[in-house]
Backbone as JSON, one array per atom type, in Angstrom:
{
  "sequence": "MNTNTNKYPIEHLSPSSFRLFLNNRFEFYKAYIKGVKNFKTSEAMFTWTVYHSILEMFYNQEKRDSAFFDMEEEQILSIANAIEEERENNIDKKDEKRIDRVVASVKKLLTFYQSELPDYKEILGIELLLKNTPKGITIPFKGFVDLVVKEWDEIILVDHKTVSRFSNKISPWYMIQANMYYLLYVTEYKQAPKYMYFDEIKKSKNRDGSPQLRTVKYKYNQKDMVWFARLLVWTLRQLEVFGDNQDFYLPNPFDMLNGEQSFLEYIEI",
  "N": [[0.81, -1.36, -0.05], [0.64, 2.33, -0.67], [2.36, 4.64, 0.93], [2.7, 7.32, 0.43], [2.83, 10.78, 1.08], [2.67, 13.06, -0.74], [1.6, 14.89, -3.68], [0.81, 13.18, -5.2], [-0.19, 9.79, -6.07], [1.6, 7.76, -5.7], [4.99, 6.75, -4.5], [7.55, 7.35, -5.87], [8.63, 7.35, -9.17], [9.72, 4.98, -11.74], [11.45, 3.51, -14.29], [10.43, 1.17, -14.92], [7.58, 1.34, -13.87], [6.6, 3.6, -14.96], [6.59, 2.65, -17.58], [4.48, 0.8, -17.22], [2.45, 2.34, -16.53], [1.86, 3.83, -19.04], [1.34, 1.61, -20.67], [-0.66, -0.22, -19.48], [-2.93, 1.0, -17.48], [-4.59, -0.14, -15.39], [-3.31, -2.14, -14.26], [-1.18, -0.99, -13.46], [-2.15, 0.71, -11.34], [-2.99, -1.39, -9.72], [-0.55, -2.53, -8.86], [1.35, -0.59, -8.36], [-0.13, 1.47, -6.81], [-2.0, 0.4, -5.05], [-0.57, -1.44, -4.37], [-0.68, -4.61, -4.83], [1.1, -7.09, -5.94], [0.84, -9.7, -6.85], [1.25, -11.64, -8.78], [2.39, -14.25, -10.76], [5.93, -14.33, -11.95], [6.67, -14.64, -15.09], [8.1, -17.42, -16.87], [10.0, -16.59, -18.88], [11.05, -14.24, -17.71], [11.72, -14.93, -15.23], [13.93, -16.39, -16.0], [15.48, -14.32, -17.44], [15.99, -12.71, -15.03], [18.03, -14.43, -13.47], [19.86, -14.82, -15.27], [20.53, -12.02, -15.46], [21.67, -11.61, -12.78], [23.83, -13.17, -12.51], [25.28, -12.11, -14.65], [25.81, -9.67, -13.1], [27.53, -10.53, -11.11], [29.54, -11.57, -12.34], [30.77, -9.12, -13.14], [31.53, -7.89, -10.82], [33.59, -9.15, -9.95], [37.0, -8.58, -9.01], [38.92, -9.5, -10.64], [38.24, -10.09, -13.99], [37.5, -13.04, -15.48], [36.84, -14.79, -18.42], [36.24, -17.24, -17.99], [34.59, -17.62, -15.76], [31.82, -18.17, -16.77], [31.78, -20.44, -17.31], [30.01, -22.31, -16.06], [28.43, -25.29, -14.24], [25.2, -26.71, -14.38], [24.18, -27.16, -12.08], [25.35, -25.06, -10.21], [23.96, -22.86, -11.48], [21.38, -23.62, -10.8], [21.37, -23.43, -8.02], [21.72, -20.61, -7.75], [19.42, -19.68, -8.92], [17.65, -20.85, -7.31], [18.24, -19.53, -4.73], [17.47, -16.64, -5.59], [14.73, -17.28, -5.62], [13.9, -17.87, -3.07], [14.45, -15.44, -1.83], [12.75, -13.48, -3.37], [10.36, -14.77, -3.56], [7.13, -16.44, -4.44], [7.8, -16.49, -7.11], [8.18, -18.89, -9.55], [6.22, -21.47, -10.45], [6.7, -23.72, -8.16], [5.88, -26.38, -8.2], [6.31, -27.21, -10.72], [8.79, -28.86, -11.82], [10.09, -29.2, -14.44], [9.88, -26.95, -15.42], [11.84, -25.19, -13.99], [13.9, -26.56, -14.56], [14.12, -25.82, -17.43], [14.6, -23.26, -17.26], [17.01, -23.03, -16.15], [18.73, -24.44, -18.05], [18.19, -22.75, -20.07], [19.49, -20.36, -19.18], [22.06, -21.29, -19.02], [22.68, -21.59, -21.82], [22.46, -18.87, -22.61], [24.47, -17.39, -21.15], [26.66, -18.97, -22.4], [26.54, -17.61, -24.7], [27.22, -15.22, -24.15], [29.54, -15.16, -22.84], [30.98, -16.01, -25.46], [31.15, -13.45, -26.62], [31.91, -11.47, -25.29], [31.64, -8.22, -24.23], [34.04, -5.79, -24.31], [34.6, -3.91, -22.16], [36.66, -1.86, -20.7], [37.19, 0.39, -18.83], [35.14, 0.34, -15.8], [32.87, 1.97, -14.41], [30.64, 1.63, -12.67], [28.46, -0.79, -11.08], [25.4, -2.17, -11.38], [23.96, -0.1, -10.43], [22.34, 1.82, -7.92], [20.13, 4.5, -8.38], [18.24, 7.1, -6.82], [16.59, 9.72, -7.13], [15.7, 13.34, -7.0], [15.22, 14.86, -10.03], [16.1, 18.09, -11.46], [13.36, 20.48, -11.82], [11.29, 18.63, -11.86], [8.85, 16.76, -9.94], [8.72, 14.93, -8.03], [10.46, 12.06, -6.84], [12.88, 10.01, -8.81], [13.63, 6.65, -9.61], [15.87, 4.03, -10.18], [17.81, 1.26, -11.5], [21.22, 1.13, -13.01], [22.37, -0.89, -15.15], [25.38, -1.12, -15.78], [27.92, 1.18, -15.86], [30.15, 2.64, -17.81], [33.33, 3.74, -19.08], [34.31, 5.12, -22.01], [36.59, 6.25, -24.42], [36.91, 8.76, -23.08], [34.45, 9.42, -22.36], [31.1, 9.0, -20.72], [29.15, 6.06, -20.6], [26.28, 4.52, -20.23], [25.02, 1.43, -19.61], [22.71, -1.22, -20.29], [21.46, -4.5, -20.0], [19.97, -6.89, -21.93], [17.98, -9.49, -23.24], [16.71, -10.81, -25.96], [14.08, -11.92, -28.51], [14.59, -11.5, -31.01], [16.98, -9.34, -32.87], [17.02, -5.69, -32.34], [16.11, -3.64, -34.65], [16.04, -0.98, -34.53], [16.16, 2.07, -32.71], [13.93, 1.68, -29.95], [10.88, 2.85, -28.86], [10.5, 2.47, -26.12], [13.28, 1.97, -25.41], [14.13, 4.67, -25.85], [12.79, 5.8, -23.68], [13.57, 4.7, -21.37], [16.43, 5.24, -21.38], [16.52, 7.97, -21.51], [15.4, 8.53, -19.02], [17.16, 7.63, -17.35], [19.27, 9.12, -17.82], [18.4, 11.59, -16.6], [18.37, 10.62, -14.01], [21.3, 10.05, -13.58], [22.67, 12.25, -14.19], [21.76, 14.1, -12.37], [22.56, 12.92, -9.92], [25.51, 12.69, -9.95], [26.32, 14.88, -11.57], [27.47, 14.91, -14.05], [27.17, 14.4, -17.58], [25.92, 11.59, -19.49], [27.09, 10.21, -22.68], [26.04, 8.25, -24.38], [23.66, 5.74, -24.18], [24.08, 2.28, -24.11], [22.36, -0.61, -25.23], [23.09, -3.97, -24.75], [21.95, -6.52, -26.53], [21.34, -9.86, -25.86], [20.85, -12.56, -27.98], [18.31, -14.85, -27.73], [17.71, -17.59, -28.99], [19.86, -19.43, -30.84], [21.64, -18.49, -33.49], [21.44, -19.71, -36.88], [22.74, -19.27, -38.9], [25.45, -18.66, -37.92], [26.22, -16.32, -37.29], [26.76, -13.35, -34.82], [25.66, -13.5, -31.63], [25.38, -11.5, -29.72], [24.48, -8.21, -29.9], [24.96, -4.86, -29.65], [22.9, -2.14, -29.24], [23.0, 1.28, -30.14], [22.14, 4.15, -28.15], [22.24, 7.6, -28.84], [22.3, 10.4, -26.86], [20.35, 13.33, -27.21], [19.11, 16.37, -27.78], [16.62, 16.88, -29.01], [15.05, 14.33, -28.37], [14.98, 14.68, -25.58], [13.59, 16.65, -25.42], [10.76, 15.79, -26.23], [10.33, 13.87, -24.24], [10.36, 15.0, -22.0], [8.0, 16.47, -22.22], [6.26, 14.19, -22.46], [6.53, 13.32, -19.83], [5.98, 15.24, -18.15], [2.94, 15.01, -18.84], [2.2, 12.87, -18.08], [2.64, 12.81, -15.37], [0.86, 15.12, -14.26], [-1.57, 13.69, -15.11], [-1.28, 11.94, -13.02], [-1.49, 13.28, -10.75], [-4.17, 14.13, -10.99], [-5.43, 11.99, -11.18], [-5.11, 10.58, -9.1], [-5.7, 8.35, -6.3], [-8.01, 7.29, -7.18], [-9.77, 4.87, -8.49], [-11.39, 4.57, -10.71], [-10.4, 5.97, -12.65], [-8.15, 4.61, -13.67], [-7.97, 2.73, -16.26], [-8.23, -0.37, -18.14], [-6.0, -2.11, -20.7], [-7.01, -3.87, -22.86], [-5.54, -4.83, -24.91], [-2.96, -5.08, -24.42], [-0.12, -7.05, -24.38], [0.87, -8.78, -22.56], [-0.73, -8.82, -19.96], [-3.26, -8.05, -20.68], [-5.68, -9.08, -21.26], [-6.19, -10.59, -18.55], [-6.19, -8.47, -17.18], [-8.43, -6.75, -18.0], [-10.47, -8.65, -17.6], [-10.55, -8.82, -14.96], [-11.34, -6.1, -14.36], [-13.86, -5.83, -15.46], [-15.27, -7.06, -13.54], [-15.47, -5.42, -11.2]],
  "CA": [[-0.19, 0.12, -0.09], [1.25, 3.48, -0.87], [2.01, 5.74, 1.98], [2.99, 8.59, 0.04], [1.78, 11.93, 1.47], [2.45, 14.2, -1.55], [0.36, 15.11, -4.36], [1.11, 11.88, -6.27], [-0.43, 8.33, -5.46], [3.03, 6.8, -5.57], [6.06, 7.51, -3.83], [8.57, 7.52, -6.69], [8.63, 6.88, -10.34], [10.83, 4.27, -12.3], [11.4, 3.08, -15.88], [9.3, 0.0, -15.0], [6.46, 1.81, -13.54], [6.26, 4.68, -16.17], [6.15, 2.12, -18.63], [3.25, 0.2, -16.81], [1.41, 3.49, -16.62], [1.75, 3.92, -20.46], [0.86, 0.61, -21.49], [-1.89, -0.62, -18.99], [-3.22, 1.67, -16.4], [-5.38, -0.93, -14.33], [-2.03, -3.04, -13.78], [-0.23, 0.05, -12.84], [-3.19, 0.98, -10.48], [-2.93, -2.57, -8.77], [0.83, -2.81, -8.68], [2.21, 0.72, -7.73], [-0.94, 2.2, -5.7], [-2.76, -0.47, -4.26], [0.34, -2.62, -4.02], [-0.89, -5.86, -5.28], [1.93, -7.68, -6.91], [0.85, -11.5, -6.27], [1.11, -12.47, -10.09], [3.63, -15.3, -10.75], [6.73, -14.21, -12.7], [6.65, -15.4, -16.36], [9.7, -18.34, -17.3], [11.14, -15.67, -19.51], [11.32, -13.08, -16.81], [12.5, -15.57, -14.2], [15.27, -16.33, -17.0], [16.28, -12.92, -17.48], [16.39, -12.37, -13.7], [18.95, -15.41, -13.11], [21.11, -14.34, -16.13], [21.17, -10.65, -14.96], [22.21, -11.71, -11.52], [25.11, -13.78, -12.89], [26.35, -10.89, -15.19], [26.2, -8.85, -11.98], [28.36, -11.43, -9.95], [30.89, -11.45, -13.14], [31.25, -7.9, -13.16], [31.83, -7.38, -9.61], [34.91, -9.55, -9.61], [38.11, -7.86, -9.19], [39.78, -9.7, -12.16], [36.9, -10.69, -14.74], [37.72, -13.94, -16.45], [35.44, -15.31, -19.19], [35.91, -18.87, -17.63], [33.36, -17.36, -14.49], [30.62, -18.4, -17.47], [31.77, -22.04, -17.31], [29.18, -22.76, -14.74], [27.73, -26.41, -14.24], [23.99, -26.52, -14.21], [24.06, -27.19, -10.46], [25.52, -23.92, -9.98], [23.07, -22.06, -11.88], [20.3, -24.05, -9.95], [21.59, -22.73, -6.85], [21.41, -19.37, -7.75], [18.16, -19.64, -9.21], [17.05, -21.29, -6.15], [18.58, -18.39, -3.82], [16.47, -15.85, -5.99], [13.14, -17.73, -5.62], [13.83, -17.83, -1.92], [14.6, -13.96, -1.72], [11.64, -12.96, -3.81], [8.93, -15.44, -2.99], [6.19, -16.57, -5.5], [8.3, -16.34, -8.52], [7.61, -19.47, -10.35], [5.62, -22.7, -10.01], [7.43, -24.92, -7.72], [5.38, -27.79, -8.41], [6.73, -27.67, -12.11], [10.05, -29.11, -11.89], [10.5, -29.12, -15.63], [9.86, -25.37, -15.58], [12.93, -24.82, -13.37], [14.94, -27.12, -15.49], [13.87, -25.09, -18.61], [15.23, -21.89, -16.83], [18.49, -23.48, -16.08], [19.1, -24.9, -19.61], [18.21, -21.51, -21.18], [20.38, -19.41, -18.56], [23.39, -21.68, -19.47], [22.91, -21.2, -23.22], [22.75, -17.19, -23.06], [25.68, -17.3, -20.67], [27.51, -19.36, -23.16], [26.49, -16.71, -25.96], [27.64, -13.82, -23.59], [30.83, -15.73, -23.02], [31.55, -15.93, -26.79], [31.35, -12.32, -27.41], [32.19, -10.67, -24.24], [31.87, -6.83, -24.43], [35.19, -5.2, -23.99], [34.53, -2.47, -21.35], [38.1, -1.61, -20.08], [37.02, 1.0, -17.38], [33.94, 0.31, -15.6], [32.85, 2.88, -13.25], [29.72, 1.59, -11.63], [27.95, -1.95, -11.36], [24.12, -2.53, -10.97], [24.15, 1.2, -9.78], [20.88, 2.33, -7.6], [20.01, 5.88, -8.27], [17.14, 7.52, -6.48], [16.72, 11.13, -6.56], [14.83, 14.05, -7.72], [15.88, 15.58, -11.09], [15.63, 19.39, -11.54], [12.15, 20.79, -12.32], [10.61, 17.32, -11.56], [8.15, 16.94, -8.72], [8.63, 13.35, -7.81], [11.54, 11.17, -6.98], [12.97, 8.86, -9.58], [14.34, 5.59, -9.0], [16.06, 3.07, -11.31], [18.97, 0.43, -11.5], [21.8, 0.99, -14.16], [23.34, -2.16, -14.84], [27.1, -0.61, -15.87], [28.27, 2.53, -16.07], [31.39, 2.42, -18.19], [33.8, 5.07, -19.78], [35.13, 4.96, -23.15], [37.11, 7.63, -25.05], [36.77, 9.92, -22.02], [32.95, 9.64, -22.5], [30.45, 8.09, -19.9], [27.9, 5.39, -21.25], [25.15, 3.53, -19.42], [24.82, 0.03, -20.17], [21.96, -2.07, -19.9], [21.53, -6.03, -20.29], [18.78, -7.23, -22.63], [17.82, -11.02, -23.7], [15.63, -10.71, -27.01], [13.98, -12.86, -29.41], [15.18, -10.98, -32.09], [17.53, -8.05, -32.46], [16.32, -4.68, -32.57], [16.85, -3.01, -36.17], [16.19, 0.53, -34.47], [15.88, 2.24, -31.22], [12.41, 1.47, -29.63], [10.37, 3.95, -27.91], [10.86, 1.97, -24.78], [14.56, 2.06, -24.98], [14.28, 5.83, -25.68], [12.24, 6.35, -22.52], [14.49, 4.22, -20.36], [17.77, 6.03, -21.66], [16.54, 9.45, -21.02], [14.99, 8.56, -17.38], [18.58, 7.06, -16.71], [20.02, 10.07, -18.08], [18.33, 12.61, -15.65], [19.07, 10.16, -12.83], [22.73, 10.02, -13.27], [23.2, 13.55, -14.05], [21.4, 14.56, -10.98], [23.35, 12.27, -8.99], [26.69, 12.95, -10.27], [26.68, 16.28, -12.18], [27.99, 14.6, -15.29], [26.16, 13.93, -18.76], [26.56, 10.49, -20.45], [27.12, 10.78, -24.01], [25.43, 7.42, -25.02], [23.16, 4.51, -23.59], [24.25, 0.92, -24.75], [21.51, -1.78, -24.92], [23.4, -4.92, -25.0], [21.18, -7.57, -26.88], [21.71, -11.25, -26.3], [19.39, -13.37, -28.79], [17.84, -15.93, -26.81], [17.83, -18.66, -29.65], [21.13, -19.9, -31.61], [21.62, -18.22, -34.86], [21.52, -20.82, -37.5], [24.11, -19.02, -39.86], [26.65, -18.45, -37.22], [26.29, -14.8, -36.88], [26.9, -13.01, -33.6], [24.59, -13.6, -30.52], [25.22, -10.24, -29.18], [24.37, -6.8, -30.59], [25.02, -3.66, -29.03], [22.3, -0.92, -29.79], [23.73, 2.36, -29.32], [21.49, 5.49, -28.26], [23.07, 8.79, -28.57], [21.6, 11.6, -26.14], [20.22, 14.23, -27.96], [18.38, 17.65, -27.53], [15.26, 16.46, -29.63], [14.54, 13.45, -27.73], [14.89, 15.21, -24.3], [12.15, 17.62, -25.42], [9.32, 14.9, -26.31], [10.54, 12.87, -23.25], [9.99, 15.97, -20.8], [6.36, 16.85, -22.59], [5.41, 12.94, -21.95], [6.84, 13.04, -18.31], [4.94, 16.34, -17.45], [1.56, 15.06, -18.84], [2.06, 11.51, -16.99], [2.76, 13.42, -13.68], [-0.32, 15.89, -14.33], [-2.5, 12.86, -15.04], [-1.38, 11.12, -11.94], [-2.03, 14.05, -9.84], [-5.32, 14.29, -10.92], [-6.25, 10.67, -11.11], [-4.8, 10.26, -7.45], [-5.88, 7.16, -5.79], [-9.47, 7.08, -7.76], [-9.5, 3.42, -9.39], [-12.28, 4.77, -11.81], [-9.49, 6.65, -14.02], [-7.26, 3.7, -14.21], [-8.51, 1.8, -17.16], [-7.29, -1.37, -18.48], [-5.65, -1.87, -21.77], [-7.19, -5.28, -23.28], [-4.64, -5.11, -25.91], [-1.61, -5.32, -23.52], [-0.08, -8.44, -24.69], [1.34, -9.6, -21.27], [-1.62, -8.95, -18.94], [-4.47, -7.19, -21.07], [-7.09, -10.01, -21.11], [-6.42, -10.78, -17.55], [-6.79, -7.13, -16.49], [-9.87, -6.29, -18.25], [-11.91, -9.41, -16.87], [-10.9, -8.12, -13.46], [-11.69, -4.93, -14.41], [-15.47, -5.78, -15.67], [-16.12, -7.92, -12.33], [-15.5, -4.61, -10.09]],
  "C": [[0.68, 1.24, -0.02], [1.11, 4.29, 0.34], [2.76, 7.29, 1.76], [2.25, 10.07, 0.6], [1.82, 13.15, 0.32], [1.34, 14.19, -2.35], [-0.07, 14.06, -5.48], [0.78, 10.51, -5.66], [0.6, 7.4, -5.29], [4.23, 7.58, -5.03], [7.49, 8.08, -4.67], [8.23, 6.83, -8.22], [9.76, 5.96, -10.96], [10.93, 3.62, -13.64], [10.16, 2.28, -15.97], [7.95, 0.46, -14.73], [5.79, 3.01, -14.52], [6.13, 3.61, -17.27], [4.74, 1.31, -18.55], [2.18, 1.41, -17.26], [0.85, 3.7, -18.15], [1.24, 2.99, -21.16], [-0.32, -0.13, -20.79], [-2.16, -0.11, -17.67], [-3.87, 0.98, -15.23], [-4.15, -1.75, -13.91], [-1.12, -2.03, -13.19], [-1.06, 0.45, -11.34], [-2.75, -0.11, -9.36], [-1.3, -2.62, -8.19], [1.44, -1.3, -7.74], [1.25, 1.42, -6.71], [-1.52, 1.29, -4.82], [-1.61, -1.65, -3.52], [0.26, -4.09, -4.06], [0.0, -6.41, -6.08], [1.87, -9.0, -6.61], [0.77, -12.09, -7.31], [2.46, -13.13, -9.82], [4.64, -14.7, -12.02], [6.9, -15.22, -13.95], [8.06, -16.48, -16.38], [10.42, -17.49, -17.92], [11.75, -14.9, -18.55], [12.37, -13.63, -15.66], [14.09, -15.98, -15.05], [16.23, -15.41, -17.06], [16.62, -12.62, -16.01], [17.73, -13.17, -13.35], [20.23, -14.69, -13.82], [21.55, -12.99, -15.63], [21.99, -10.74, -13.66], [23.67, -12.42, -11.46], [26.11, -12.91, -13.37], [26.67, -9.97, -14.05], [27.43, -9.36, -11.19], [29.7, -11.14, -10.92], [31.6, -10.08, -13.07], [31.81, -7.04, -11.9], [33.18, -8.12, -9.05], [36.15, -8.66, -9.91], [38.92, -8.25, -10.43], [38.62, -10.53, -12.81], [37.8, -11.74, -15.76], [36.7, -14.56, -16.84], [35.38, -16.65, -18.51], [34.96, -18.72, -16.6], [32.16, -17.98, -15.42], [30.56, -19.89, -17.57], [30.92, -22.65, -16.26], [28.57, -24.07, -15.18], [25.9, -26.11, -13.98], [23.33, -26.2, -12.69], [24.26, -25.87, -9.65], [24.46, -22.78, -10.26], [21.71, -22.32, -11.0], [20.28, -23.5, -8.58], [21.3, -21.46, -6.63], [20.21, -19.03, -8.09], [17.19, -19.84, -8.08], [17.05, -20.13, -4.96], [17.55, -17.11, -4.46], [15.16, -16.12, -5.62], [13.06, -17.53, -3.99], [13.45, -16.33, -1.22], [13.2, -13.33, -2.05], [10.46, -13.37, -3.47], [7.94, -15.57, -4.41], [6.57, -16.22, -6.71], [7.9, -17.5, -9.56], [6.69, -20.68, -9.72], [6.59, -23.63, -9.38], [7.24, -26.3, -7.68], [5.87, -28.37, -9.93], [8.0, -27.66, -11.9], [10.56, -29.1, -13.3], [10.66, -27.59, -15.93], [11.42, -24.8, -15.27], [14.1, -25.36, -13.99], [15.27, -26.6, -16.87], [14.76, -24.04, -18.38], [16.57, -22.1, -16.81], [18.95, -23.76, -17.28], [19.36, -23.39, -20.44], [19.29, -20.45, -20.56], [21.85, -19.99, -19.0], [23.65, -21.14, -20.87], [23.0, -19.49, -23.03], [24.19, -17.11, -21.98], [26.88, -17.7, -21.76], [27.75, -18.31, -24.45], [27.24, -15.56, -25.25], [29.1, -14.11, -23.45], [31.8, -15.51, -24.22], [31.91, -14.64, -27.3], [31.28, -11.3, -26.41], [32.46, -9.08, -24.46], [33.29, -6.5, -23.8], [35.25, -3.82, -23.35], [35.58, -2.52, -20.33], [37.77, -0.79, -18.59], [35.41, 0.83, -17.07], [33.67, 1.01, -13.78], [31.71, 2.46, -12.11], [28.73, -0.02, -12.02], [26.49, -2.16, -10.56], [23.75, -1.12, -9.72], [22.55, 1.75, -9.6], [21.0, 3.65, -7.65], [18.54, 6.21, -7.82], [17.34, 9.21, -6.2], [15.72, 12.14, -7.3], [15.29, 15.16, -8.63], [15.32, 17.23, -10.93], [14.21, 19.78, -12.3], [10.96, 19.46, -12.45], [10.19, 17.45, -10.06], [8.15, 15.74, -7.87], [9.9, 12.52, -7.8], [11.64, 10.3, -8.27], [13.82, 7.68, -8.99], [14.8, 4.7, -10.07], [17.64, 2.59, -11.01], [19.97, 0.71, -12.92], [22.88, -0.08, -14.07], [25.02, -2.15, -15.06], [27.02, 0.61, -16.24], [29.74, 2.35, -16.41], [32.05, 4.05, -18.85], [34.74, 4.48, -20.85], [35.27, 6.26, -23.69], [36.51, 8.93, -24.19], [35.05, 10.35, -21.87], [32.32, 8.66, -21.47], [29.17, 7.47, -20.42], [27.3, 4.62, -20.37], [25.08, 2.54, -20.35], [23.64, -0.52, -19.69], [21.71, -3.55, -20.67], [20.29, -6.17, -20.78], [19.04, -8.57, -23.33], [16.4, -10.55, -24.53], [15.38, -12.03, -27.92], [14.3, -12.7, -30.59], [15.82, -9.43, -31.99], [16.89, -6.74, -32.92], [17.14, -3.84, -34.22], [16.55, -1.39, -35.96], [15.95, 0.88, -33.07], [14.06, 2.38, -30.82], [12.03, 2.71, -29.08], [10.63, 3.51, -26.4], [12.38, 2.18, -24.39], [14.77, 3.64, -24.79], [13.78, 6.46, -24.3], [13.09, 5.96, -21.43], [15.54, 4.96, -20.38], [17.66, 7.33, -21.17], [15.87, 9.54, -19.5], [16.41, 8.25, -16.59], [19.34, 8.38, -16.76], [19.91, 11.36, -17.04], [18.71, 11.93, -14.13], [20.55, 10.27, -12.51], [23.12, 11.48, -13.53], [22.83, 14.51, -13.04], [22.25, 14.07, -9.81], [24.95, 12.59, -8.98], [27.43, 14.05, -11.0], [27.36, 15.98, -13.36], [27.13, 13.88, -16.36], [26.7, 12.71, -19.65], [26.23, 10.87, -21.76], [26.16, 9.8, -24.78], [24.82, 6.67, -23.79], [23.37, 3.33, -24.45], [23.1, 0.08, -24.23], [22.34, -2.93, -25.45], [22.6, -6.25, -25.12], [21.73, -8.66, -26.83], [20.56, -12.11, -26.9], [19.32, -14.53, -27.98], [18.05, -17.42, -27.52], [19.17, -18.65, -30.59], [21.04, -19.19, -33.1], [22.09, -19.38, -35.96], [23.07, -20.44, -38.59], [25.25, -18.68, -39.11], [27.01, -17.13, -36.9], [26.31, -14.31, -35.41], [25.49, -13.09, -32.88], [24.23, -12.39, -29.94], [25.37, -9.01, -29.96], [24.38, -5.59, -29.69], [24.18, -2.24, -29.75], [22.68, 0.3, -29.12], [22.81, 3.74, -29.4], [22.26, 6.63, -27.74], [22.18, 9.85, -28.08], [21.56, 12.74, -26.88], [18.95, 15.3, -27.59], [16.76, 17.23, -27.89], [14.61, 15.61, -28.69], [14.06, 13.74, -26.26], [13.6, 16.09, -24.21], [10.72, 16.93, -25.06], [9.31, 14.01, -25.01], [9.94, 13.85, -22.02], [8.35, 16.37, -20.99], [5.64, 15.28, -22.09], [5.45, 12.82, -20.57], [5.77, 14.02, -17.75], [3.57, 15.72, -17.64], [1.26, 13.61, -17.96], [1.77, 12.0, -15.75], [1.39, 14.3, -13.4], [-1.3, 14.9, -14.28], [-2.46, 12.29, -13.56], [-1.88, 12.19, -10.83], [-3.32, 14.31, -9.5], [-6.17, 13.21, -10.58], [-6.3, 10.46, -9.48], [-4.81, 8.91, -7.29], [-7.27, 6.38, -6.17], [-9.09, 5.93, -8.78], [-10.27, 3.77, -10.59], [-11.35, 5.35, -12.85], [-8.5, 5.73, -14.35], [-7.77, 2.49, -15.21], [-7.52, 0.85, -17.84], [-7.14, -1.56, -20.0], [-6.14, -3.41, -22.36], [-6.22, -5.82, -24.33], [-3.11, -5.17, -25.5], [-1.49, -6.98, -23.91], [0.57, -9.54, -23.53], [0.01, -9.91, -20.46], [-3.11, -8.26, -19.62], [-5.71, -8.0, -20.71], [-7.32, -10.33, -19.56], [-7.01, -9.38, -16.78], [-8.16, -6.48, -16.87], [-10.87, -7.01, -17.87], [-12.02, -9.0, -15.55], [-11.67, -6.93, -13.51], [-13.48, -4.89, -14.36], [-16.31, -6.46, -14.48], [-16.0, -7.06, -11.08], [-17.0, -4.02, -9.95]]
}
């Protein structure tokens, strides 16, 4: 349950909550205003969580040796179980085959990443938690940046992604995430990143032997900052007006993930 006393029904805005507000306001209301997060994590999301956690472990090593990724399935399973215990209600524990599939998928992703390990020589931050209120914004932002690196004397923010197919252009979600992280980082460190890199690992093996990792490079620019500011301002205005009144938070039946479920819940209210 939200205990925020300011003019918004939430305590802070994160990239994930911002995205959910834009995509399915009914689900946003449940998760971030009512605090109802009792849904089970999908197999794909749990796979990503385990993979992401192992990458964090790798980059936190003093000496980063690619042999780190030569993990046995038992090791990956142990990490997955630890995450399950910490987060609770993640995956169906009765489905033993499901956890086996997660472990197999993570092992494959690690093999792909190991074979094309990005050459980040100067790493400034790993899984960096940022929470602050950017200038001109009336609500705190919060986000985790996977990596902060320095190349050619430029600061670059890096995000790990697992994808079914590579992006052929910068998606709107990537632009929103990048600009939110930009504001967080500049506010915290008074330094402006030049780029945000999205390191995409393709989940299935390419039959033609082409690379499994592709880095999508987003260059910060004034034009995108203008429309991002406009989108952000109107989102905050709506949140201020909507408050915690459930009637304003309509479902999106076309949401590919939770659209049908949220619509059925909505019509039963």
